[in-house]
N, C-alpha and C positions, 0 to 999 in steps of 0.2 A: 388149618386151624386158626392161623393168624388172620386169614381173610374173613373167616366166620366172626371172629372177635371184632374186627374193624366194621363189618356190616352191622353187627349187633349194636355197637356203640353209636354209629350214625343213626340207626333206627331208634334207639333210645332217646337221642337228642331230638329227632323229629317228633316222636311220640310225646315227648315233654312239651313241645310247642303246640301240638294238636290238643293235648289234654291240659289246657291252661288251668292254672290254679297254683296252689302252694307247691306241689311237686316234691321231689326228693333231691333237688339240686342237680347240677350237671353230671357229677360222677354217679350219683344214685340212679338217675335216669339212664345213664349208659349201662349200668349193671342190669337194670330192669330191661333194657333193650336186648342185651345178650340172652337173658332168660326168656324174653318175649320172642326172640328168634326161634327158640326151641318150641314155645307154645304155638307160634304161627305155623311152623313146619308141621307140627302135630295136627293142628286144626285143619289146615289145607289138605293134608293127607287123609284125615278122617272124612272130610267132606268131598274128597276127590276133586279138588280144585287145583288147576295147574296155572302157574303164573309164567311159565317159560323158564328158561335157564339164564344164567349169567348174572351180572351185577344187579340189573334193574328188577328182575324177577325175585332174586333173593332179598333185595332191599324192600320190595313191596310186601313180601311175605313177613319179613321181620318187623316192619312198621305196624302191620295189622296185628301181629302177635304181641308187640310191645304195648299198643294201645289197649288191647283186651286185658293184658296183664296189669297195666297201670290202673285200669278201671276196676279190676277185681281187688287189687291191693287197696285202693281208696275205698271201695265198698266195705271191705272187712276192717279197715282202719277206723271207720265210723262206728262200728258195732262195739 
């Protein structure tokens, strides 16, 4: 569980760098990263995509999920 949170926080930070703009601040992006890790895991499982196991596979999945989650939040925030 702790490892999942650490990877999610790193993914949120990276996603914040990728999705430049106003953002949610460092802590907000880290929270989005943890939630994005769940989204990424669900999306990759749904699409039957495997990134391998271990730190790098988990981080890649989490970053993709966090970027998608940040995009969706920003999309609905504009509405």
